C-alpha positions as CSV (number, residue, x, y, z in Angstrom):
1,M,0.0,0.0,0.0
2,R,1.4,3.4,-1.0
3,N,2.7,5.4,2.0
4,A,1.3,8.8,2.6
5,V,4.6,10.6,1.7
6,G,4.9,8.8,-1.6
7,A,1.2,9.5,-2.5
8,K,1.6,13.1,-1.6
9,R,4.7,13.5,-3.8
10,I,3.1,11.9,-6.8
11,V,0.0,14.1,-6.5
12,T,2.2,17.1,-6.2
13,D,4.1,16.1,-9.3
14,E,1.0,15.5,-11.3
15,A,-0.5,18.9,-10.1
16,C,2.6,20.6,-11.5
17,M,1.9,19.1,-14.9
18,T,-1.7,20.5,-14.9
19,K,-0.3,24.0,-14.9
20,L,1.4,23.5,-18.2
21,V,0.2,23.8,-21.7
22,A,-0.7,20.5,-23.3
23,P,2.5,18.5,-23.2
24,T,2.1,17.6,-26.9
25,P,0.6,20.6,-28.7
26,E,-0.8,20.1,-32.1
27,A,1.8,20.3,-34.8
28,G,1.8,23.7,-36.5
29,S,0.0,25.4,-33.6
30,K,1.3,28.5,-32.0
31,P,2.3,26.7,-28.7
32,A,4.3,24.1,-30.8
33,Q,5.9,26.9,-32.8
34,I,6.9,28.7,-29.6
35,L,8.2,25.6,-27.9
36,A,10.3,24.6,-30.9
37,A,11.9,28.1,-31.0
38,A,12.4,28.2,-27.2
39,G,14.0,24.8,-27.2
40,A,16.5,25.7,-29.9
41,L,17.4,29.0,-28.1
42,F,17.7,27.4,-24.6
43,L,19.9,24.5,-25.8
44,E,22.1,26.8,-27.9
45,N,22.6,29.8,-25.6
46,G,21.6,28.6,-22.1
47,Y,18.7,29.7,-19.9
48,G,20.0,33.1,-18.7
49,A,21.0,34.4,-22.1
50,V,17.5,33.8,-23.6
51,S,14.9,36.5,-23.3
52,M,11.2,36.3,-24.1
53,D,11.8,38.9,-26.8
54,A,14.3,36.5,-28.4
55,V,11.8,33.7,-28.3
56,S,9.0,35.8,-29.9
57,K,11.3,36.7,-32.7
58,K,12.6,33.2,-33.2
59,A,9.1,31.8,-33.2
60,N,7.8,34.7,-35.4
61,V,5.0,35.5,-33.1
62,S,4.1,38.7,-31.2
63,K,4.9,39.1,-27.5
64,A,1.2,39.3,-26.8
65,T,0.8,35.8,-28.4
66,L,3.8,34.5,-26.6
67,Y,2.5,35.6,-23.2
68,A,-1.0,34.4,-24.0
69,H,0.4,30.9,-24.0
70,F,3.3,31.2,-21.5
71,G,3.3,33.6,-18.7
72,S,7.0,33.6,-18.0
73,K,10.3,32.2,-19.1
74,D,10.2,29.7,-16.2
75,E,6.8,28.4,-17.4
76,L,8.1,28.2,-21.0
77,F,11.1,26.2,-20.0
78,R,8.9,23.9,-17.8
79,A,6.5,23.3,-20.7
80,M,9.4,22.6,-23.1
81,V,10.8,19.9,-20.7
82,A,7.3,18.4,-20.2
83,C,6.8,18.3,-24.0
84,E,10.1,16.5,-24.5
85,C,9.3,14.0,-21.8
86,A,5.8,13.4,-23.2
87,S,7.1,12.8,-26.7
88,S,9.7,10.2,-25.6
89,A,9.0,6.5,-25.9
90,L,9.1,6.3,-22.1
91,N,5.7,7.9,-22.0
92,G,4.0,4.8,-23.4
93,V,5.9,2.2,-21.5
94,W,4.1,2.1,-18.2
95,D,1.0,0.1,-19.1
96,K,3.1,-2.4,-21.1
97,A,5.5,-2.9,-18.2
98,T,2.7,-3.5,-15.7
99,A,1.4,-6.4,-17.8
100,L,4.8,-8.1,-17.7
101,P,6.7,-10.0,-14.9
102,A,8.7,-7.7,-12.7
103,A,12.1,-8.4,-14.2
104,E,10.9,-7.9,-17.8
105,G,8.9,-4.7,-16.9
106,L,11.9,-3.2,-15.1
107,R,14.1,-4.0,-18.1
108,M,11.6,-2.3,-20.5
109,I,11.4,0.8,-18.3
110,G,15.1,0.9,-17.8
111,L,16.0,0.6,-21.4
112,E,13.6,3.3,-22.5
113,F,14.7,5.6,-19.7
114,V,18.4,5.2,-20.3
115,T,18.1,5.6,-24.0
116,F,16.1,8.8,-23.4
117,V,18.5,10.4,-20.9
118,L,21.5,9.5,-23.0
119,S,20.1,11.2,-26.1
120,A,21.8,14.3,-27.3
121,K,18.8,16.6,-26.6
122,A,18.3,15.3,-23.1
123,L,22.0,15.7,-22.3
124,A,22.0,19.2,-23.7
125,A,19.0,20.1,-21.5
126,H,20.8,18.6,-18.4
127,R,23.9,20.7,-19.1
128,V,21.8,23.9,-19.4
129,V,20.2,23.2,-16.0
130,L,23.4,22.2,-14.3
131,G,25.3,25.2,-15.6
132,E,22.8,27.8,-14.5
133,A,20.9,26.3,-11.5
134,H,22.8,28.3,-9.0
135,R,21.8,31.6,-10.7
136,F,18.3,30.5,-11.7
137,P,16.9,28.1,-9.0
138,E,13.5,28.3,-10.8
139,L,15.1,26.7,-13.8
140,A,16.2,23.7,-11.7
141,R,12.8,23.4,-10.1
142,A,11.0,23.5,-13.4
143,F,13.2,20.9,-14.9
144,Y,13.0,18.6,-11.9
145,E,9.2,18.8,-11.6
146,A,8.4,18.4,-15.3
147,G,10.7,15.5,-15.9
148,P,12.7,13.6,-13.2
149,A,10.2,13.9,-10.4
150,L,7.3,12.6,-12.5
151,T,9.4,9.6,-13.8
152,F,10.5,8.9,-10.2
153,G,6.9,8.9,-9.1
154,R,5.9,6.5,-11.8
155,V,8.7,4.0,-11.1
156,N,7.9,4.3,-7.4
157,A,4.2,3.4,-8.1
158,Y,5.4,0.5,-10.4
159,L,7.5,-0.9,-7.6
160,E,4.7,-0.7,-5.2
161,D,2.5,-2.7,-7.6
162,V,5.0,-5.5,-8.1
163,N,5.7,-5.5,-4.4
164,R,1.9,-5.9,-3.7
165,R,1.7,-8.7,-6.2
166,G,4.5,-10.5,-4.3
167,E,6.9,-10.6,-7.2
168,L,9.5,-8.6,-5.2
169,A,9.9,-8.0,-1.4
170,I,10.8,-4.4,-1.0
171,P,10.7,-3.0,2.6
172,D,11.4,0.7,1.5
173,I,9.9,1.6,-1.8
174,D,11.5,5.1,-2.0
175,M,14.9,3.8,-1.3
176,A,14.5,1.0,-3.9
177,T,13.4,3.6,-6.5
178,H,16.6,5.6,-5.9
179,Q,18.7,2.4,-6.1
180,Y,17.0,1.4,-9.4
181,F,17.8,4.7,-11.1
182,G,21.4,4.6,-9.8
183,L,21.9,1.1,-11.1
184,I,20.5,1.6,-14.6
185,K,22.3,4.9,-15.2
186,A,25.5,3.6,-13.8
187,N,28.4,6.0,-14.6
188,L,27.4,6.4,-18.2
189,H,25.2,9.4,-17.7
190,M,27.8,11.4,-15.7
191,K,30.6,10.7,-18.2
192,L,28.4,11.8,-21.1
193,L,27.2,15.0,-19.3
194,L,30.9,15.9,-18.8
195,C,31.7,15.1,-22.5
196,L,34.3,12.5,-21.3
197,T,33.1,9.7,-23.6
198,E,31.0,9.0,-26.8
199,R,27.5,7.7,-26.5
200,P,27.6,3.9,-26.0
201,S,26.2,1.6,-28.5
202,D,22.6,0.2,-28.1
203,L,24.2,-3.2,-27.2
204,T,26.2,-1.6,-24.4
205,I,23.2,0.2,-23.0
206,Q,21.2,-3.1,-23.1
207,R,24.1,-4.9,-21.3
208,F,24.2,-2.3,-18.5
209,V,20.4,-2.3,-18.1
210,D,20.2,-6.1,-18.0
211,A,23.0,-6.4,-15.4
212,A,21.4,-3.6,-13.3
213,V,17.9,-5.3,-13.3
214,D,19.4,-8.7,-12.6
215,L,21.1,-7.3,-9.5
216,F,18.0,-5.4,-8.4
217,V,15.6,-8.3,-8.8
218,K,18.0,-10.7,-7.0
219,G,18.4,-8.2,-4.2
220,Y,14.7,-7.9,-3.6
221,A,13.7,-11.5,-4.4
222,P,10.9,-12.7,-2.1
223,P,12.1,-15.3,0.5
224,A,11.8,-18.9,-0.6
225,P,8.6,-20.6,0.7
């Protein structure tokens, strides 16, 4: 049964999402046009160097139109991150994973997640946030709430489900969720963020995820009857 703290966190994360524009605006619409322009500017120039004026010019819309859809630069960045997360393959993996045995579901989630966070666009967004979070804490908050926090909550709920079904025996769901993400990202994510290595092959990513899930499932295997 989900603990009160976990339930409160997931509700809070989902509430943050309701404040955004539709995560996947219709192609060719003004919100889509604005988000595409903002994304290009943020990733190329960083958060602090981009103004709402620059976004309106890049998107070829008036400032009135821009502010009609996005009330601030913080809200615009938050919506951009939410849009990217919603358009990733990870968004459609949860129902499929729930229908599988725990090990297979965790592998599916892990492979989609690692593939997404190691993509060039996701890495660029991480670098923007890490480079400017100390000057723009609202940037870090927007990024975390629109992406990582929501994914953490979904994996947390998934682990609670497999725990309830008796497929795993997890005494602390929150701790296990942290461990799961740490295992599947390994050191690959950090080295890529720092530009210390090239993106690994799909086969290497698969090998890391498989090994991580094997260790996780063995560590939380139910006691033998």
